[in-house]
C-alpha positions as CSV (number, residue, x, y, z in Angstrom):
1,M,-9.0,16.7,22.1
2,L,-8.1,16.6,18.6
3,H,-6.5,14.5,15.5
4,L,-3.4,14.2,15.8
5,D,-1.2,14.5,11.7
6,D,1.3,12.2,11.5
7,P,4.4,13.1,10.9
8,G,5.7,10.3,9.6
9,L,8.7,7.5,10.6
10,D,12.4,7.2,7.9
11,T,13.4,3.8,6.7
12,T,15.2,2.5,8.5
13,T,13.4,3.1,12.1
14,A,10.1,1.6,10.8
15,R,12.0,-1.4,10.2
16,G,13.7,-1.4,13.5
17,L,10.4,-0.9,14.9
18,R,9.4,-4.5,12.2
19,D,12.1,-6.2,13.4
20,Y,11.3,-5.5,16.7
21,Q,7.8,-6.9,16.5
22,C,8.4,-10.2,15.1
23,K,10.3,-11.1,18.1
24,V,7.2,-10.7,19.3
25,D,5.1,-11.8,17.2
26,N,7.9,-15.0,16.8
27,A,6.9,-15.5,20.7
28,G,5.3,-17.9,20.5
29,S,1.2,-18.8,22.7
30,Y,-0.5,-15.2,22.6
31,P,1.3,-15.5,26.8
32,E,4.0,-15.7,25.4
33,Q,4.0,-13.2,23.3
34,V,2.2,-10.9,26.1
35,A,5.4,-11.7,28.4
36,T,7.2,-11.5,25.2
37,G,6.2,-7.5,24.3
38,K,6.3,-6.1,28.0
39,R,9.8,-7.1,28.3
40,L,11.6,-5.7,25.3
41,F,9.5,-2.8,25.4
42,E,10.7,-2.5,28.9
43,R,13.7,-3.0,26.6
44,Y,13.8,-1.0,23.9
45,K,11.6,2.4,24.9
46,H,14.5,4.7,26.1
47,R,16.0,7.4,24.8
48,T,19.0,6.2,24.5
49,N,18.6,3.2,22.2
50,R,18.2,4.7,18.6
51,V,14.8,3.6,17.6
52,F,13.0,5.6,20.2
53,K,15.3,8.6,20.1
54,V,13.7,8.6,16.7
55,V,10.5,7.8,18.1
56,R,9.7,9.8,20.8
57,T,11.4,12.4,19.0
58,R,8.5,12.3,15.7
59,L,6.1,11.7,19.1
60,A,6.6,15.3,20.1
61,D,6.3,16.8,16.8
62,M,2.3,15.0,16.4
63,C,2.4,16.7,20.5
64,P,-0.3,20.1,20.9
65,G,1.2,23.0,21.9
66,A,4.6,23.1,23.9
67,Q,4.1,18.7,23.4
68,R,1.2,18.9,25.3
69,C,-0.4,15.3,26.1
70,G,-2.0,14.2,23.4
71,Y,-5.4,13.0,24.7
72,C,-5.6,16.0,27.4
73,E,-3.4,18.8,26.2
74,D,-3.3,19.9,30.0
75,S,1.2,18.3,30.7
76,V,4.0,17.5,28.7
77,G,3.6,14.3,26.6
78,D,6.2,12.2,27.6
79,E,5.2,8.9,27.8
80,V,5.0,6.5,24.9
81,E,1.6,6.0,25.0
82,H,0.2,2.4,23.8
83,I,-3.7,3.4,22.4
84,K,-4.0,-0.5,22.2
85,P,-2.4,-1.5,25.4
86,K,0.0,-3.8,25.0
87,D,-0.9,-6.1,27.4
88,L,-3.3,-7.3,25.4
89,Y,-2.8,-6.5,21.8
90,P,1.1,-7.8,21.7
91,Q,1.3,-7.7,18.1
92,Q,0.3,-3.6,18.5
93,V,3.4,-3.3,21.4
94,F,6.1,-2.0,18.1
95,V,3.1,-0.3,15.8
96,W,4.0,3.1,15.2
97,E,0.7,3.8,14.6
98,N,-0.7,2.3,17.8
99,Y,1.9,5.6,19.4
100,L,1.5,8.6,20.8
101,F,2.4,11.2,23.8
102,A,0.7,11.0,27.4
103,C,0.7,12.9,29.7
104,G,1.9,10.4,33.5
105,Q,-2.1,10.7,34.3
106,C,-3.7,9.8,31.2
107,N,-1.3,7.4,30.4
108,G,-1.8,5.4,34.3
109,G,-5.0,5.9,34.6
110,K,-6.1,4.4,31.4
111,N,-3.2,2.3,32.0
112,N,-4.8,-0.9,30.4
113,R,-8.7,0.0,31.0
114,F,-10.0,-1.0,27.7
115,S,-13.4,-1.8,25.8
116,V,-14.5,-2.7,22.1
117,I,-17.7,-2.4,19.6
118,S,-18.9,-5.9,19.6
119,R,-22.6,-7.3,18.4
120,G,-23.3,-3.4,18.1
121,R,-22.3,-3.5,22.8
122,L,-19.3,-1.7,24.7
123,R,-18.0,-4.7,26.1
124,D,-14.8,-4.6,28.6
125,V,-12.7,-6.3,27.7
126,T,-9.9,-5.3,29.9
127,R,-7.7,-7.3,31.3
128,R,-8.0,-7.9,35.9
129,R,-5.0,-8.8,38.2
130,N,-4.9,-12.7,38.2
131,D,-7.3,-12.8,35.0
132,P,-6.0,-16.1,32.7
133,I,-4.0,-14.3,30.0
134,R,-6.5,-15.3,26.9
135,R,-6.8,-12.7,23.4
136,P,-9.5,-10.6,24.0
137,E,-12.9,-10.6,22.6
138,A,-12.3,-9.2,18.8
139,G,-14.0,-5.6,17.9
140,S,-13.7,-2.3,17.1
141,P,-12.0,0.2,19.4
142,A,-14.7,2.4,21.8
143,L,-11.9,4.1,22.6
144,I,-12.2,7.6,19.9
145,N,-8.6,7.6,19.0
146,P,-7.2,10.8,18.3
147,R,-4.6,9.2,15.7
148,D,-7.2,8.3,13.2
149,E,-10.2,9.9,13.9
150,D,-11.3,13.1,14.4
151,P,-12.3,13.6,18.7
152,L,-14.4,16.7,17.2
153,A,-16.6,14.8,15.1
154,F,-18.1,13.4,19.3
155,F,-17.5,15.8,20.8
156,D,-18.6,19.6,22.5
157,L,-16.5,21.3,25.2
158,E,-18.7,24.1,26.7
159,I,-17.2,27.0,26.1
160,T,-18.9,30.0,27.8
161,E,-19.8,28.7,30.9
162,T,-18.6,24.8,32.1
163,F,-15.3,23.9,29.6
164,V,-16.9,20.4,29.8
165,F,-16.3,17.6,27.2
166,L,-20.4,16.8,26.1
167,P,-21.2,13.7,23.9
168,R,-22.4,15.5,20.4
169,M,-26.4,16.0,19.7
170,D,-26.4,14.4,16.9
171,L,-24.5,10.9,18.1
172,S,-26.1,7.6,17.2
173,G,-26.5,5.1,20.2
174,I,-22.5,3.5,19.2
175,D,-20.8,6.9,18.8
176,E,-22.5,8.5,22.4
177,Q,-21.7,5.6,24.1
178,R,-17.9,5.7,22.7
179,A,-17.6,9.7,23.6
180,H,-18.8,8.1,27.3
181,Y,-16.8,5.7,27.7
182,T,-13.2,8.3,26.4
183,I,-14.4,11.1,28.3
184,D,-14.8,9.2,31.2
185,T,-12.2,6.4,30.9
186,L,-9.4,9.4,29.9
187,K,-11.1,12.0,32.7
188,L,-11.2,14.8,31.0
189,N,-13.4,16.5,32.3
190,R,-10.9,17.1,35.9
191,D,-11.1,19.4,37.8
192,V,-7.9,21.0,36.6
193,L,-8.5,20.4,33.3
194,L,-11.9,22.5,33.8
195,A,-9.0,25.5,35.0
196,A,-7.1,25.4,32.6
197,R,-9.5,26.0,29.3
198,R,-11.1,28.6,30.7
199,E,-7.8,30.7,31.0
200,A,-6.8,29.5,27.7
201,Y,-10.3,31.0,26.7
202,G,-9.1,34.7,28.2
203,A,-5.7,33.9,26.8
204,Y,-7.1,33.3,23.9
205,R,-9.0,36.1,23.2
206,A,-6.2,38.7,25.0
207,R,-4.3,37.6,21.6
208,L,-6.7,37.8,19.5
209,F,-7.8,41.3,20.1
210,E,-4.2,42.1,20.4
211,Y,-3.6,40.9,17.2
212,R,-6.7,43.1,15.3
213,Q,-5.4,46.3,17.7
214,R,-2.2,45.8,16.3
215,R,-3.1,45.2,12.4
216,D,-5.6,48.4,13.0
217,N,-2.6,50.4,13.8
218,G,-0.5,49.3,11.2
219,A,1.6,46.7,12.4
220,S,4.0,44.9,9.8
221,E,3.5,41.8,7.6
222,T,6.0,39.5,10.5
223,A,4.5,41.8,13.7
224,L,1.3,40.1,12.9
225,R,2.4,36.7,11.8
226,K,4.4,36.4,15.6
227,R,1.7,36.8,17.1
228,S,-0.9,34.3,15.5
229,N,1.8,31.6,14.8
230,A,1.6,32.1,19.2
231,I,-2.0,31.6,18.6
232,M,-1.8,28.3,16.1
233,T,0.7,26.6,18.7
234,S,-1.5,27.7,22.0
235,A,-2.0,24.9,24.6
236,H,-5.5,23.4,24.6
237,P,-6.1,24.1,21.0
238,T,-9.4,22.8,21.4
239,V,-10.3,25.5,22.8
240,W,-9.4,28.1,20.3
241,R,-11.2,24.5,17.5
242,E,-14.5,24.9,19.1
243,M,-14.3,29.5,19.3
244,Q,-14.0,29.6,16.2
245,R,-16.5,26.4,15.5
246,Q,-18.6,27.9,18.1
247,R,-18.5,31.9,17.3
248,S,-22.3,32.3,15.6
249,L,-22.7,31.7,20.2
250,V,-21.0,33.7,21.7
251,D,-22.1,37.5,20.7
252,E,-17.7,38.9,22.1
253,L,-16.4,36.0,19.0
254,R,-19.2,37.2,17.0
255,E,-18.0,40.2,16.8
256,L,-14.2,39.0,16.6
257,F,-13.5,36.8,14.0
258,S,-16.2,39.4,12.0
259,D,-13.6,42.2,12.6
260,V,-10.3,39.4,12.6
261,P,-11.9,36.8,9.6
262,E,-8.4,35.4,8.4
263,A,-8.5,33.9,11.8
264,L,-10.6,31.0,11.2
265,S,-7.8,29.6,9.4
266,W,-5.8,29.5,12.2
């Protein structure tokens, strides 16, 4: 899970989202805004809608790898995910900064689960079935948002044996809670992801070996650039970032990056 660069929206698309959001904001009471936001999102979110056709294209541009999920980096990201759930925050239903492309498992698993930091504690504001439709308690989001935060400031990915995400050792109390909450809510350590990260590690290592061999054998700049680009667009880019970050801790990585120092900027 890495920070996602925002490709931005053109003026027409941004205006279209604002117009949709105005309909929600002007719907009346909070419960009416919730109902209107859900109804309008279902109406407008499809690829045939001009505004959301562009939104989906820009979200795809933001995805890691070959349109991978913005949370797990493994499965195809093709569902417009509301980072702040639309059932809780109708004022965010059509806000560009509240979107990312997620896979069905991450999006469905997270669903409307949400907690905030309030008065120094994590407080669950999830609205469950048959709960009254009331505004959630105010507070800052507990979920680490890859659109405006660097997840690697909160996580370490263990890359020698387990390939699990863990909270960083140097975190404050609240930040450690946020890291645990994000890992648990998105199920970032499910078995299939551990296996995929392990495979990604081996693939990155093999490609770096190949790059070194071809470079040392006099390959052209074009050929070398093709191989470095293959690394930079591969699945599970967090694995690559952690290989760079933890290179001094792993003998084979220390040797590889020492031989190929240019790879530290990829």
